[in-house]
N, C-alpha and C positions, 0 to 999 in steps of 0.2 A: 504494500500500500504506500503510495507516494506521500511524503511528508509535505504539509502545506507550510508555506513561508509567509511572512508578513513584512511590509515595509515599516521601518521605524525611523524616527527623526533624531539625528545626532547634532550636537552643537546648539547654538542659539540659546545658551543658558543665561538667564538674567541674574546677575549677582548684585546685591545692594551692599556696598562697602560702608555706607553711612557718610561718605564724603560729600561735601556740597561745593563743587567747583565754582559756582557763581558767587558764593560768600567769600571765596579766597581770591577773587578777581580773575578767575580763569573761565574758560568755556568747557562745557562738557564735550570732550572729544569722542567719547564712546569707544567702542572696540570694533575691530573688524571681525565679527563673529557671524558666520554663515551657517545656516541649517542645511544639513545634507540628509537626503533619504537613502537608506541602505537596506539590504535584505537582512533580517534578523539573524539567520543562521550564518551568513557570511561574516557578520560583525562578531557574533558570539565566539565562533571558532577561529577568528582572525585569518580567514581565507583570503588568498590573493588571486586575482585574475591572471591566467596564463596567456602568454602571447598566442596569437592565432596560428594554428597549424596549417601548413599547405598540405596537399594531398600526400606527397612523399613522406613528410614528417609524421603525419597521422598514421600512415600504414606502418612506418618504422616503429613508432611508439606502441601502437595497438598490437600488431602482429608479433614483432620481434621481442618486445619486452613484456607487455601486459598479458597477452594470451599465453605466451611461453611460460612465464612464471606461474600463472594461475593454473594452467593445465598440469603442471608438475605436482601441484598440491592436491589434485583431485584423484578420487579412485578411478581406475581405468574405465568402468562403464559410464561413470558420470563425465569423464573427460571427453569421451566420444560424443555424448549428447551436447555437451558444452560447445565443442568445436563446430558442430552442425549449426547450432543456434547463433553462435557468435559471428559466423560468416555472414548470415543475413543481416545481423545488427550492424556489423562493420560496413557492409555495402550501403545500408540505409544512411548511416552517419556520414559516410564519404560524400554522399549527394547533398548533405546539408551543412557542410563545414563552414560555409560563409555565414550561416545563421546561428551557429553555436557560440556560446560564451562559456568558457571553461575556467 
């Protein structure tokens, strides 16, 4: 079951220091504080966006690293089923590389 994510707002915290710049002859300069919307899971786990893969890099990563390492950890009958299913998934993802954000 996919996990649902939410957008949360970071930044734009208002802090009252009790200072009154107009009473001290100055102006209220404020702070350069911008609110940013982020995905809660990304922020919580401090995830970072990966650079975009081109087709060759994607195949190298998925086939040569991910599938090879994962298949080695599976039982033989599960590994065959995994290989069959992952081929279709890899083909599908290769067609959508421009639309993915990793």
